[in-house]
N, CA, C and O atoms as CSV, one atom per row, in Angstrom:
chain,resi,resn,atom,element,x,y,z
A,1,MET,N,N,11.014,17.446,1.577
A,1,MET,CA,C,10.715,18.148,2.827
A,1,MET,C,C,9.583,19.333,2.684
A,1,MET,O,O,9.733,20.347,2.004
A,2,THR,N,N,8.642,19.065,3.312
A,2,THR,CA,C,7.583,20.208,3.355
A,2,THR,C,C,7.881,21.475,3.999
A,2,THR,O,O,8.889,21.572,4.699
A,3,SER,N,N,7.227,22.286,3.855
A,3,SER,CA,C,7.377,23.667,4.377
A,3,SER,C,C,7.239,23.711,5.919
A,3,SER,O,O,7.637,24.673,6.577
A,4,GLN,N,N,6.717,22.735,6.399
A,4,GLN,CA,C,6.422,22.582,7.887
A,4,GLN,C,C,7.809,22.074,8.491
A,4,GLN,O,O,8.260,22.486,9.560
A,5,GLN,N,N,8.377,21.204,7.742
A,5,GLN,CA,C,9.721,20.575,8.377
A,5,GLN,C,C,10.905,21.445,7.984
A,5,GLN,O,O,12.039,21.256,8.423
A,6,ARG,N,N,10.564,22.440,7.104
A,6,ARG,CA,C,12.042,23.291,6.758
A,6,ARG,C,C,12.126,24.264,7.956
A,6,ARG,O,O,11.109,24.746,8.455
A,7,PRO,N,N,13.437,24.550,8.425
A,7,PRO,CA,C,13.428,25.480,9.325
A,7,PRO,C,C,13.080,26.911,9.003
A,7,PRO,O,O,13.457,27.308,7.901
A,8,SER,N,N,12.508,27.647,9.677
A,8,SER,CA,C,12.268,29.133,9.181
A,8,SER,C,C,13.409,30.096,9.086
A,8,SER,O,O,14.469,29.882,9.674
A,9,LEU,N,N,13.206,31.117,8.375
A,9,LEU,CA,C,14.434,31.940,8.371
A,9,LEU,C,C,14.677,32.477,9.813
A,9,LEU,O,O,15.848,32.719,10.105
A,10,ARG,N,N,13.893,32.652,10.574
A,10,ARG,CA,C,14.103,33.249,12.007
A,10,ARG,C,C,14.879,32.429,12.742
A,10,ARG,O,O,15.728,32.871,13.516
A,11,THR,N,N,14.612,30.917,12.528
A,11,THR,CA,C,15.392,29.766,13.251
A,11,THR,C,C,16.814,29.497,12.614
A,11,THR,O,O,17.699,28.959,13.280
A,12,LEU,N,N,17.001,29.881,11.328
A,12,LEU,CA,C,18.106,29.835,10.644
A,12,LEU,C,C,18.987,30.958,11.196
A,12,LEU,O,O,20.160,30.706,11.473
A,13,ALA,N,N,18.450,32.267,11.382
A,13,ALA,CA,C,19.133,33.522,11.655
A,13,ALA,C,C,19.555,33.399,13.315
A,13,ALA,O,O,20.517,34.007,13.783
A,14,GLU,N,N,18.738,32.579,14.048
A,14,GLU,CA,C,19.196,32.438,15.448
A,14,GLU,C,C,20.153,31.615,15.705
A,14,GLU,O,O,20.902,31.803,16.663
A,15,GLU,N,N,20.292,30.412,14.759
A,15,GLU,CA,C,21.225,29.773,14.735
A,15,GLU,C,C,22.629,30.283,14.473
A,15,GLU,O,O,23.626,29.991,15.133
A,16,LEU,N,N,22.571,31.092,13.411
A,16,LEU,CA,C,23.778,31.841,12.856
A,16,LEU,C,C,24.308,32.795,13.998
A,16,LEU,O,O,25.489,33.001,14.278
A,17,GLU,N,N,23.212,33.322,14.587
A,17,GLU,CA,C,23.741,34.249,15.898
A,17,GLU,C,C,24.517,33.444,16.797
A,17,GLU,O,O,25.591,33.852,17.239
A,18,ARG,N,N,24.007,32.255,17.114
A,18,ARG,CA,C,24.509,31.537,18.054
A,18,ARG,C,C,25.991,31.072,17.822
A,18,ARG,O,O,26.909,31.105,18.641
A,19,THR,N,N,26.016,30.690,16.695
A,19,THR,CA,C,27.516,30.093,16.120
A,19,THR,C,C,28.425,31.308,16.025
A,19,THR,O,O,29.611,31.121,16.294
A,20,ALA,N,N,28.006,32.605,15.656
A,20,ALA,CA,C,28.888,33.896,15.743
A,20,ALA,C,C,29.172,33.942,16.904
A,20,ALA,O,O,30.350,34.262,17.059
A,21,ALA,N,N,28.445,33.706,18.137
A,21,ALA,CA,C,28.703,34.072,19.369
A,21,ALA,C,C,29.683,33.191,19.903
A,21,ALA,O,O,30.543,33.600,20.683
A,22,ARG,N,N,29.606,31.957,19.516
A,22,ARG,CA,C,30.385,30.882,19.883
A,22,ARG,C,C,31.961,31.176,19.268
A,22,ARG,O,O,32.999,30.860,19.851
A,23,TYR,N,N,31.888,31.716,18.227
A,23,TYR,CA,C,33.214,31.925,17.399
A,23,TYR,C,C,33.827,33.312,18.244
A,23,TYR,O,O,35.025,33.363,18.521
A,24,ASP,N,N,33.046,34.233,18.557
A,24,ASP,CA,C,33.519,35.211,19.087
A,24,ASP,C,C,34.294,35.047,20.459
A,24,ASP,O,O,35.337,35.604,20.801
A,25,GLU,N,N,33.473,34.092,21.194
A,25,GLU,CA,C,34.143,33.436,22.630
A,25,GLU,C,C,35.417,32.784,22.355
A,25,GLU,O,O,36.425,32.826,23.060
A,26,LEU,N,N,35.219,32.051,21.022
A,26,LEU,CA,C,36.819,31.194,20.768
A,26,LEU,C,C,37.723,32.340,20.729
A,26,LEU,O,O,38.703,32.424,21.468
A,27,GLN,N,N,37.398,33.211,19.878
A,27,GLN,CA,C,38.500,34.357,19.528
A,27,GLN,C,C,38.886,35.011,20.749
A,27,GLN,O,O,40.077,35.283,20.900
A,28,THR,N,N,38.092,35.288,21.597
A,28,THR,CA,C,38.593,35.742,23.001
A,28,THR,C,C,39.443,34.793,23.806
A,28,THR,O,O,40.234,35.233,24.640
A,29,HIS,N,N,39.311,33.593,23.595
A,29,HIS,CA,C,40.149,32.454,24.449
A,29,HIS,C,C,41.322,32.551,23.636
A,29,HIS,O,O,42.366,32.830,24.225
A,30,LEU,N,N,41.363,32.345,22.186
A,30,LEU,CA,C,42.597,32.289,21.445
A,30,LEU,C,C,43.558,33.415,21.650
A,30,LEU,O,O,44.775,33.233,21.638
A,31,ASP,N,N,43.005,34.566,21.836
A,31,ASP,CA,C,43.924,35.993,22.118
A,31,ASP,C,C,44.589,35.971,23.257
A,31,ASP,O,O,45.567,36.710,23.365
A,32,ARG,N,N,44.207,35.138,24.323
A,32,ARG,CA,C,44.797,34.781,25.572
A,32,ARG,C,C,45.880,33.422,25.634
A,32,ARG,O,O,46.707,33.114,26.492
A,33,THR,N,N,45.586,32.913,24.639
A,33,THR,CA,C,46.063,31.487,24.781
A,33,THR,C,C,47.940,31.524,24.324
A,33,THR,O,O,48.339,32.253,23.416
A,34,THR,N,N,48.624,30.870,24.910
A,34,THR,CA,C,49.946,30.736,24.732
A,34,THR,C,C,50.359,29.465,24.979
A,34,THR,O,O,49.675,28.757,25.718
A,35,GLY,N,N,51.516,28.987,24.411
A,35,GLY,CA,C,51.917,27.773,24.682
A,35,GLY,C,C,53.527,27.798,25.207
A,35,GLY,O,O,54.373,28.540,24.708
A,36,THR,N,N,53.763,26.944,26.196
A,36,THR,CA,C,55.046,26.895,26.940
A,36,THR,C,C,55.576,25.695,26.884
A,36,THR,O,O,54.911,24.668,26.744
A,37,ALA,N,N,56.946,25.746,26.999
A,37,ALA,CA,C,57.905,24.445,27.152
A,37,ALA,C,C,59.217,24.659,27.916
A,37,ALA,O,O,59.799,25.734,28.053
A,38,SER,N,N,59.496,23.763,28.273
A,38,SER,CA,C,60.848,23.867,28.840
A,38,SER,C,C,61.831,22.637,28.319
A,38,SER,O,O,61.320,21.553,28.036
A,39,SER,N,N,63.069,22.815,28.220
A,39,SER,CA,C,64.037,21.915,27.793
A,39,SER,C,C,64.001,20.707,28.943
A,39,SER,O,O,63.598,20.965,30.077
A,40,PRO,N,N,64.415,19.479,28.601
A,40,PRO,CA,C,64.460,18.493,29.426
A,40,PRO,C,C,65.434,18.970,30.718
A,40,PRO,O,O,65.097,18.807,31.891
A,41,ASP,N,N,66.383,19.432,30.401
A,41,ASP,CA,C,67.436,19.808,31.396
A,41,ASP,C,C,67.100,21.008,32.211
A,41,ASP,O,O,67.702,21.200,33.268
A,42,GLY,N,N,66.137,21.865,31.773
A,42,GLY,CA,C,65.803,23.203,32.383
A,42,GLY,C,C,66.500,24.341,31.816
A,42,GLY,O,O,66.243,25.484,32.194
A,43,ALA,N,N,67.365,24.090,30.933
A,43,ALA,CA,C,68.324,25.097,30.221
A,43,ALA,C,C,67.527,26.261,29.729
A,43,ALA,O,O,67.883,27.421,29.939
A,44,VAL,N,N,66.391,25.924,29.041
A,44,VAL,CA,C,65.631,26.895,28.213
A,44,VAL,C,C,63.964,26.836,28.751
A,44,VAL,O,O,63.412,25.817,29.164
A,45,HIS,N,N,63.420,28.011,28.645
A,45,HIS,CA,C,61.968,28.089,28.861
A,45,HIS,C,C,61.426,28.974,27.742
A,45,HIS,O,O,61.837,30.118,27.547
A,46,VAL,N,N,60.554,28.423,27.075
A,46,VAL,CA,C,59.984,29.251,25.827
A,46,VAL,C,C,58.455,29.391,25.986
A,46,VAL,O,O,57.836,28.408,26.393
A,47,THR,N,N,57.718,30.666,25.666
A,47,THR,CA,C,56.454,30.939,25.540
A,47,THR,C,C,56.244,31.445,24.236
A,47,THR,O,O,57.165,32.033,23.669
A,48,VAL,N,N,55.097,31.281,23.668
A,48,VAL,CA,C,54.796,31.541,22.327
A,48,VAL,C,C,53.199,32.165,22.403
A,48,VAL,O,O,52.337,31.728,23.166
A,49,ASP,N,N,53.039,33.114,21.583
A,49,ASP,CA,C,51.680,33.495,21.370
A,49,ASP,C,C,50.770,32.704,20.852
A,49,ASP,O,O,51.142,31.556,20.609
A,50,ALA,N,N,49.535,33.026,20.582
A,50,ALA,CA,C,48.430,32.376,19.644
A,50,ALA,C,C,48.639,32.102,18.039
A,50,ALA,O,O,47.973,31.399,17.279
A,51,GLY,N,N,49.767,32.882,17.799
A,51,GLY,CA,C,50.209,32.568,16.451
A,51,GLY,C,C,51.605,31.653,16.320
A,51,GLY,O,O,52.236,31.345,15.308
A,52,GLY,N,N,51.827,31.364,17.612
A,52,GLY,CA,C,53.061,30.649,17.432
A,52,GLY,C,C,54.358,31.316,17.518
A,52,GLY,O,O,55.417,30.688,17.487
A,53,ALA,N,N,54.268,32.765,17.641
A,53,ALA,CA,C,55.401,33.297,17.681
A,53,ALA,C,C,56.111,33.519,19.220
A,53,ALA,O,O,55.442,33.775,20.221
A,54,PRO,N,N,57.230,33.407,19.214
A,54,PRO,CA,C,58.015,33.394,20.908
A,54,PRO,C,C,57.691,34.941,21.267
A,54,PRO,O,O,57.771,35.941,20.553
A,55,THR,N,N,57.343,34.809,22.466
A,55,THR,CA,C,57.131,36.014,23.167
A,55,THR,C,C,58.152,36.141,24.438
A,55,THR,O,O,58.407,37.211,24.989
A,56,SER,N,N,58.635,35.009,24.773
A,56,SER,CA,C,59.906,34.983,25.863
A,56,SER,C,C,60.561,33.767,25.696
A,56,SER,O,O,59.982,32.724,25.391
A,57,PHE,N,N,61.808,33.882,25.897
A,57,PHE,CA,C,62.960,33.031,26.324
A,57,PHE,C,C,63.444,33.286,27.570
A,57,PHE,O,O,63.793,34.429,27.866
A,58,ALA,N,N,63.531,32.190,28.508
A,58,ALA,CA,C,64.312,32.391,29.871
A,58,ALA,C,C,65.410,31.105,29.519
A,58,ALA,O,O,65.243,29.917,29.245
A,59,LEU,N,N,66.583,31.960,29.671
A,59,LEU,CA,C,67.785,30.979,29.684
A,59,LEU,C,C,68.252,30.877,31.117
A,59,LEU,O,O,68.159,31.767,31.962
A,60,THR,N,N,68.694,29.839,31.254
A,60,THR,CA,C,69.441,29.436,32.858
A,60,THR,C,C,70.883,29.393,32.528
A,60,THR,O,O,71.349,29.457,31.391
A,61,GLU,N,N,71.583,29.272,33.700
A,61,GLU,CA,C,73.157,29.231,33.677
A,61,GLU,C,C,73.480,27.923,32.805
A,61,GLU,O,O,74.413,27.922,32.001
A,62,ARG,N,N,72.671,26.833,33.008
A,62,ARG,CA,C,73.076,25.543,32.250
A,62,ARG,C,C,72.946,25.818,30.812
A,62,ARG,O,O,73.388,24.931,30.081
A,63,PHE,N,N,72.371,26.983,30.174
A,63,PHE,CA,C,72.431,27.158,28.901
A,63,PHE,C,C,73.681,27.768,28.562
A,63,PHE,O,O,74.144,27.413,27.478
A,64,ARG,N,N,74.349,28.610,29.233
A,64,ARG,CA,C,75.549,29.262,29.094
A,64,ARG,C,C,76.618,28.202,28.890
A,64,ARG,O,O,77.510,28.347,28.054
A,65,ALA,N,N,76.514,27.162,29.649
A,65,ALA,CA,C,77.553,25.981,29.389
A,65,ALA,C,C,77.537,25.172,28.170
A,65,ALA,O,O,78.436,24.379,27.889
A,66,LEU,N,N,76.379,25.407,27.365
A,66,LEU,CA,C,76.507,24.654,26.041
A,66,LEU,C,C,77.188,25.293,25.083
A,66,LEU,O,O,77.427,26.500,25.053
A,67,ASP,N,N,77.558,24.336,24.157
A,67,ASP,CA,C,78.394,24.969,22.877
A,67,ASP,C,C,77.398,25.637,21.933
A,67,ASP,O,O,76.223,25.631,22.298
A,68,ALA,N,N,77.688,26.180,20.836
A,68,ALA,CA,C,76.819,27.084,19.843
A,68,ALA,C,C,75.822,25.958,19.430
A,68,ALA,O,O,74.632,26.057,19.729
A,69,ARG,N,N,76.284,24.945,18.779
A,69,ARG,CA,C,75.305,23.898,18.184
A,69,ARG,C,C,74.180,23.373,19.252
A,69,ARG,O,O,72.984,23.185,19.029
A,70,ALA,N,N,74.822,23.210,20.344
A,70,ALA,CA,C,73.804,22.808,21.353
A,70,ALA,C,C,72.729,23.859,21.756
A,70,ALA,O,O,71.553,23.542,21.935
A,71,MET,N,N,73.154,25.003,21.875
A,71,MET,CA,C,72.310,25.951,21.990
A,71,MET,C,C,71.143,26.196,21.024
A,71,MET,O,O,69.971,26.394,21.345
A,72,GLU,N,N,71.676,26.149,19.741
A,72,GLU,CA,C,70.789,26.045,18.716
A,72,GLU,C,C,69.719,25.108,18.755
A,72,GLU,O,O,68.537,25.410,18.589
A,73,ALA,N,N,70.140,24.005,18.968
A,73,ALA,CA,C,69.269,22.669,18.873
A,73,ALA,C,C,68.201,22.816,20.145
A,73,ALA,O,O,67.008,22.528,20.052
A,74,VAL,N,N,68.777,23.262,21.216
A,74,VAL,CA,C,67.819,23.191,22.387
A,74,VAL,C,C,66.937,24.563,22.308
A,74,VAL,O,O,65.946,24.669,23.031
A,75,LEU,N,N,67.199,25.286,21.694
A,75,LEU,CA,C,66.465,26.612,21.508
A,75,LEU,C,C,65.258,25.981,20.455
A,75,LEU,O,O,64.110,25.915,20.893
A,76,LEU,N,N,65.496,25.607,19.322
A,76,LEU,CA,C,64.700,25.259,18.389
A,76,LEU,C,C,63.668,24.341,18.798
A,76,LEU,O,O,62.464,24.537,18.632
A,77,THR,N,N,64.273,23.173,19.426
A,77,THR,CA,C,63.545,22.165,19.834
A,77,THR,C,C,62.404,22.531,20.855
A,77,THR,O,O,61.250,22.103,20.826
A,78,THR,N,N,62.976,23.444,21.802
A,78,THR,CA,C,62.028,23.863,23.109
A,78,THR,C,C,60.705,24.708,22.224
A,78,THR,O,O,59.494,24.551,22.378
A,79,LEU,N,N,61.353,25.537,21.366
A,79,LEU,CA,C,60.307,26.464,20.730
A,79,LEU,C,C,59.427,25.597,19.957
A,79,LEU,O,O,58.239,25.913,20.026
A,80,ARG,N,N,59.733,24.493,19.175
A,80,ARG,CA,C,58.791,23.533,18.626
A,80,ARG,C,C,57.715,23.006,19.604
A,80,ARG,O,O,56.497,22.963,19.428
A,81,GLN,N,N,58.381,22.647,20.586
A,81,GLN,CA,C,57.714,22.025,21.708
A,81,GLN,C,C,56.590,22.943,22.227
A,81,GLN,O,O,55.502,22.404,22.431
A,82,ALA,N,N,56.714,24.247,22.464
A,82,ALA,CA,C,55.846,25.284,22.797
A,82,ALA,C,C,54.714,25.386,21.807
A,82,ALA,O,O,53.519,25.373,22.102
A,83,GLN,N,N,55.264,25.497,20.511
A,83,GLN,CA,C,54.211,25.766,19.466
A,83,GLN,C,C,53.249,24.317,19.473
A,83,GLN,O,O,52.024,24.436,19.435
A,84,ILE,N,N,53.777,23.184,19.516
A,84,ILE,CA,C,52.974,21.967,19.511
A,84,ILE,C,C,51.863,22.004,20.625
A,84,ILE,O,O,50.694,21.633,20.517
A,85,ARG,N,N,52.499,22.539,21.719
A,85,ARG,CA,C,51.524,22.473,23.008
A,85,ARG,C,C,50.380,23.662,22.749
A,85,ARG,O,O,49.197,23.507,23.052
A,86,LEU,N,N,50.882,24.784,22.186
A,86,LEU,CA,C,49.785,25.855,21.643
A,86,LEU,C,C,48.867,25.092,20.793
A,86,LEU,O,O,47.698,24.988,21.163
A,87,ARG,N,N,49.255,24.539,19.684
A,87,ARG,CA,C,48.367,23.870,18.683
A,87,ARG,C,C,47.474,22.940,19.433
A,87,ARG,O,O,46.305,22.915,19.049
A,88,ASP,N,N,47.834,22.114,20.504
A,88,ASP,CA,C,47.211,21.038,21.310
A,88,ASP,C,C,46.049,21.981,21.909
A,88,ASP,O,O,44.853,21.792,21.689
A,89,GLN,N,N,46.477,22.832,22.553
A,89,GLN,CA,C,45.503,23.907,23.536
A,89,GLN,C,C,44.468,24.493,22.364
A,89,GLN,O,O,43.266,24.316,22.558
A,90,VAL,N,N,44.825,25.065,21.363
A,90,VAL,CA,C,43.760,25.497,20.506
A,90,VAL,C,C,42.952,24.468,19.913
A,90,VAL,O,O,41.786,24.769,19.656
A,91,THR,N,N,43.412,23.149,19.610
A,91,THR,CA,C,42.449,22.012,19.202
A,91,THR,C,C,41.532,21.849,20.479
A,91,THR,O,O,40.321,21.877,20.261
A,92,GLU,N,N,41.947,21.684,21.764
A,92,GLU,CA,C,40.900,21.513,22.847
A,92,GLU,C,C,39.984,22.701,22.994
A,92,GLU,O,O,38.833,22.531,23.398
A,93,LEU,N,N,40.468,23.962,22.667
A,93,LEU,CA,C,39.463,24.995,22.903
A,93,LEU,C,C,38.509,25.189,21.837
A,93,LEU,O,O,37.342,25.484,22.095
A,94,THR,N,N,38.952,25.034,20.594
A,94,THR,CA,C,38.216,25.056,19.544
A,94,THR,C,C,36.984,23.978,19.505
A,94,THR,O,O,35.863,24.225,19.063
A,95,LYS,N,N,37.398,22.791,20.031
A,95,LYS,CA,C,36.387,21.621,19.908
A,95,LYS,C,C,35.448,21.918,21.336
A,95,LYS,O,O,34.265,21.612,21.490
A,96,ALA,N,N,36.146,22.451,22.098
A,96,ALA,CA,C,35.079,22.689,23.357
A,96,ALA,C,C,34.043,23.895,23.087
A,96,ALA,O,O,32.885,23.846,23.501
A,97,THR,N,N,34.583,25.031,22.323
A,97,THR,CA,C,33.834,25.996,22.152
A,97,THR,C,C,32.862,26.035,21.124
A,97,THR,O,O,31.705,26.357,21.394
A,98,VAL,N,N,33.236,25.715,19.877
A,98,VAL,CA,C,32.747,25.667,18.782
A,98,VAL,C,C,32.277,24.416,17.958
A,98,VAL,O,O,31.567,24.426,16.953
A,99,GLY,N,N,32.848,23.298,18.625
A,99,GLY,CA,C,32.538,22.061,18.160
A,99,GLY,C,C,33.423,21.799,17.019
A,99,GLY,O,O,34.530,22.331,16.933
A,100,ASP,N,N,32.879,20.854,15.994
A,100,ASP,CA,C,33.988,20.207,14.924
A,100,ASP,C,C,33.311,20.620,13.658
A,100,ASP,O,O,33.502,19.840,12.726
A,101,ASP,N,N,32.540,21.697,13.393
A,101,ASP,CA,C,32.140,22.313,12.012
A,101,ASP,C,C,33.439,22.419,10.808
A,101,ASP,O,O,34.641,22.296,11.041
A,102,ALA,N,N,32.917,22.632,9.747
A,102,ALA,CA,C,33.931,22.725,8.667
A,102,ALA,C,C,34.791,23.823,8.906
A,102,ALA,O,O,35.963,23.730,8.542
A,103,ALA,N,N,34.375,24.869,9.473
A,103,ALA,CA,C,35.368,26.133,9.821
A,103,ALA,C,C,36.467,25.730,10.886
A,103,ALA,O,O,37.655,26.026,10.762
A,104,ALA,N,N,36.007,25.118,11.801
A,104,ALA,CA,C,36.971,24.810,12.679
A,104,ALA,C,C,37.930,23.670,12.341
A,104,ALA,O,O,39.057,23.679,12.836
A,105,GLN,N,N,37.561,22.739,11.567
A,105,GLN,CA,C,38.253,21.734,11.025
A,105,GLN,C,C,39.407,22.418,10.312
A,105,GLN,O,O,40.568,22.096,10.563
A,106,ASP,N,N,39.053,23.509,9.283
A,106,ASP,CA,C,39.936,24.176,8.507
A,106,ASP,C,C,40.802,24.872,9.317
A,106,ASP,O,O,41.977,24.800,8.954
A,107,MET,N,N,40.559,25.593,10.409
A,107,MET,CA,C,41.251,26.516,11.329
A,107,MET,C,C,42.457,25.395,11.975
A,107,MET,O,O,43.664,25.639,11.971
A,108,LEU,N,N,41.888,24.245,12.471
A,108,LEU,CA,C,42.834,23.354,12.965
A,108,LEU,C,C,43.746,22.751,12.018
A,108,LEU,O,O,44.942,22.601,12.268
A,109,ALA,N,N,43.168,22.385,10.874
A,109,ALA,CA,C,44.243,22.142,9.922
A,109,ALA,C,C,45.270,22.772,9.743
A,109,ALA,O,O,46.331,22.153,9.657
A,110,ARG,N,N,45.240,24.122,9.641
A,110,ARG,CA,C,46.199,24.973,9.524
A,110,ARG,C,C,47.159,24.938,10.824
A,110,ARG,O,O,48.382,24.969,10.694
A,111,TYR,N,N,46.683,24.889,11.777
A,111,TYR,CA,C,47.543,24.648,12.994
A,111,TYR,C,C,48.364,23.624,12.943
A,111,TYR,O,O,49.567,23.668,13.197
A,112,HIS,N,N,47.681,22.587,12.582
A,112,HIS,CA,C,48.719,21.344,12.466
A,112,HIS,C,C,49.464,21.117,11.275
A,112,HIS,O,O,50.336,20.252,11.189
A,113,GLU,N,N,49.076,22.011,10.205
A,113,GLU,CA,C,50.329,22.099,9.051
A,113,GLU,C,C,51.545,23.047,9.822
A,113,GLU,O,O,52.725,22.694,9.827
A,114,ARG,N,N,51.078,24.243,10.438
A,114,ARG,CA,C,52.174,24.864,10.875
A,114,ARG,C,C,52.972,24.281,11.976
A,114,ARG,O,O,54.184,24.500,11.996
A,115,PHE,N,N,52.399,23.538,12.922
A,115,PHE,CA,C,52.963,22.973,13.863
A,115,PHE,C,C,53.016,21.581,13.869
A,115,PHE,O,O,52.412,20.985,14.760
A,116,PRO,N,N,53.631,20.972,13.032
A,116,PRO,CA,C,53.390,19.365,12.966
A,116,PRO,C,C,54.115,18.689,14.158
A,116,PRO,O,O,55.033,19.196,14.803
A,117,ASP,N,N,53.559,17.455,14.352
A,117,ASP,CA,C,54.451,16.601,15.530
A,117,ASP,C,C,55.933,16.477,14.979
A,117,ASP,O,O,56.169,16.618,13.779
A,118,PRO,N,N,56.862,16.221,15.858
A,118,PRO,CA,C,58.334,15.843,15.118
A,118,PRO,C,C,58.056,14.589,14.486
A,118,PRO,O,O,57.079,13.856,14.637
A,119,PRO,N,N,59.073,14.452,13.747
A,119,PRO,CA,C,59.268,12.827,13.146
A,119,PRO,C,C,59.342,11.865,14.092
A,119,PRO,O,O,59.467,12.239,15.258
A,120,PRO,N,N,59.290,10.665,13.842
A,120,PRO,CA,C,59.276,9.578,14.743
A,120,PRO,C,C,60.872,9.503,15.032
A,120,PRO,O,O,61.822,9.708,14.276
A,121,GLY,N,N,60.820,9.135,16.401
A,121,GLY,CA,C,62.135,8.968,17.020
A,121,GLY,C,C,62.703,10.276,17.481
A,121,GLY,O,O,63.728,10.236,18.160
A,122,ARG,N,N,62.228,11.280,17.229
A,122,ARG,CA,C,62.544,12.777,18.069
A,122,ARG,C,C,61.535,12.823,19.147
A,122,ARG,O,O,60.443,12.265,19.037
A,123,ARG,N,N,61.928,13.533,20.255
A,123,ARG,CA,C,61.291,13.827,21.024
A,123,ARG,C,C,60.167,14.869,21.130
A,123,ARG,O,O,60.380,15.899,20.490
A,124,ARG,N,N,59.190,14.815,21.708
A,124,ARG,CA,C,58.175,16.034,21.481
A,124,ARG,C,C,58.622,17.178,22.591
A,124,ARG,O,O,58.013,18.246,22.656
């Protein structure tokens, strides 16, 4: 590559500034991103924040009719569904905002590790 073919330092700096601006935009979007899910029977509604932590549980009268094991199962399943929806939203936002560079791939891999799809045969 000749010196005329190589990007100038100014060009590289401008590209870095554009990349940083896209990541700042992504962070703003992620800060407001939540995942929500409801159990199939409507007994439980769960919302999680951008880190996957639950921020709200809404329990209906149907929930009160469940035994303790069923309560636990429906809460955990619905929480996991909300986290998977969050992961999917983060994936879409990331690809739309910053693309598919190495840093984005690394971040998305962490979300996929933390919030994997359920094993085959289990509902999502």
